[in-house]
C-alpha positions as CSV (number, residue, x, y, z in Angstrom):
1,M,406.0,86.4,220.2
2,K,404.6,86.0,216.6
3,F,402.1,83.5,217.7
4,R,400.9,85.3,220.6
5,N,400.3,88.5,218.2
6,G,398.4,86.1,215.6
7,I,396.1,84.9,218.5
8,I,395.4,88.4,219.6
9,I,394.8,89.6,216.1
10,A,392.4,86.5,215.6
11,M,390.6,87.3,218.8
12,I,390.0,90.9,217.7
13,A,388.8,90.0,214.5
14,F,386.4,87.5,215.9
15,V,385.0,90.1,218.3
16,A,384.8,92.9,215.5
17,F,382.7,90.2,213.2
18,I,380.4,89.4,216.2
19,V,379.7,93.1,216.8
20,T,379.3,93.7,213.1
21,M,376.8,90.7,212.8
22,A,374.9,92.1,216.0
23,L,374.5,95.4,214.4
24,V,373.5,94.0,210.9
25,I,371.0,91.8,212.6
26,N,369.3,94.4,214.8
27,S,369.2,96.9,211.8
28,K,366.9,94.6,209.6
29,K,363.4,94.5,210.3
30,S,362.1,91.1,211.4
31,E,358.6,89.7,210.6
32,L,359.0,87.2,213.3
33,I,359.2,89.7,216.1
34,S,356.2,92.1,216.6
35,E,355.9,94.9,219.2
36,D,352.0,94.4,219.2
37,Y,352.1,90.5,219.6
38,Y,349.1,90.3,221.9
39,I,346.9,92.4,219.5
40,Q,347.8,90.2,216.8
41,E,347.2,87.2,218.7
42,K,343.6,88.6,219.6
43,S,343.0,89.3,215.9
44,F,344.3,85.7,215.1
45,N,341.8,84.2,217.6
46,A,338.9,86.4,216.3
47,D,339.7,85.1,212.7
48,F,340.0,81.3,213.7
49,D,336.4,81.8,215.5
50,A,335.1,83.5,212.4
51,Q,336.3,80.6,210.3
52,Q,334.7,78.1,212.7
53,R,331.4,80.0,212.7
54,S,331.5,79.9,208.9
55,A,332.3,76.1,208.7
56,D,329.5,75.4,211.2
57,M,327.3,77.0,208.7
58,K,328.8,75.1,206.0
59,N,330.6,77.8,204.2
60,P,327.6,79.8,202.9
61,I,329.5,81.8,200.2
62,K,330.5,79.8,197.3
63,L,332.9,80.9,194.6
64,I,331.4,80.3,191.0
65,Q,333.7,80.6,188.0
66,E,332.0,81.9,184.9
67,A,333.7,82.5,181.2
68,N,334.4,86.3,181.9
69,G,335.2,86.2,185.7
70,I,334.2,85.0,189.1
71,R,331.1,85.6,191.1
72,F,330.5,85.0,194.8
73,V,327.1,83.7,195.6
74,N,325.2,83.4,199.1
75,Q,323.9,79.7,199.3
76,S,322.4,79.9,202.7
77,K,319.5,81.4,204.6
78,L,322.0,84.1,206.1
79,N,321.2,87.7,205.1
80,I,324.6,88.5,203.6
81,Q,324.6,91.7,201.4
82,K,328.3,92.9,201.4
83,I,331.5,90.9,201.8
84,D,335.1,91.8,202.1
85,L,337.5,90.2,199.6
86,S,341.2,89.9,199.9
87,F,343.0,88.1,197.0
88,V,346.5,87.1,197.7
89,L,348.5,85.7,194.9
90,M,350.7,82.8,196.1
91,N,353.8,83.7,193.8
92,D,353.6,87.3,193.5
93,G,352.9,89.6,196.4
94,G,352.5,92.6,194.1
95,A,349.5,91.4,192.4
96,D,347.6,91.2,195.7
97,F,344.4,93.4,195.9
98,S,341.4,93.7,198.1
99,L,337.5,94.6,197.4
100,K,335.8,96.2,200.3
101,H,332.0,96.0,201.0
102,Y,331.5,94.0,197.7
103,N,328.0,93.0,196.6
104,V,327.2,89.3,196.8
105,N,326.2,88.1,193.3
106,D,328.3,90.8,191.4
107,L,330.7,89.6,188.7
108,I,334.4,90.3,189.2
109,T,335.8,90.3,185.7
110,K,339.2,88.6,184.6
111,D,340.7,91.9,183.9
112,N,341.7,92.0,187.6
113,F,343.6,89.0,187.7
114,T,347.0,87.7,186.5
115,Q,347.7,83.9,186.1
116,G,348.3,82.0,189.3
117,M,346.9,80.4,192.4
118,Y,344.9,82.8,194.4
119,E,344.1,82.5,198.2
120,I,340.9,84.3,198.5
121,Q,339.9,85.5,202.1
122,M,335.9,86.5,202.3
123,R,334.8,88.3,205.4
124,Y,331.3,89.3,206.0
125,S,328.9,89.4,208.7
126,A,325.5,88.0,209.6
127,N,323.3,88.4,212.7
128,K,326.0,90.7,214.2
129,L,328.8,88.0,214.1
130,P,331.8,88.0,211.9
131,Y,332.3,85.2,209.4
132,M,335.5,84.4,207.3
133,Q,336.0,81.8,204.7
134,V,339.3,81.0,202.8
135,V,339.3,79.3,199.5
136,T,341.7,78.9,196.7
137,W,341.2,79.5,193.3
138,Q,343.6,79.1,190.1
139,Y,343.4,81.6,187.2
140,K,344.6,80.1,184.0
């Protein structure tokens, strides 16, 4: 009789554990599951096309490091006046920032940065087509 009760208690504990785990997992937000998957996929494809377009033009925007900051320079014949910049610090998500409608050739001072490796996304348009370049830059 004791062995049977032990098995019943073990089965009840196991079912309770499974139900608890299911509730915990469902209560957490997951980045792997997205309600707007198809919209994100379309955006991903558009970004890929923009990067390919930029690569075909031999990446016209170049990052120039200067003593007191960095500058983005257009080294092509494309008419690029404004770019959108996203700075993603690899080891600290709290230091990420963006600059919208940034003038090409303007200096970004070092006061804006913390030390680390940045992934910089440059988005711009020329001839009514979107372009995107991604570079890495280390601020020491």
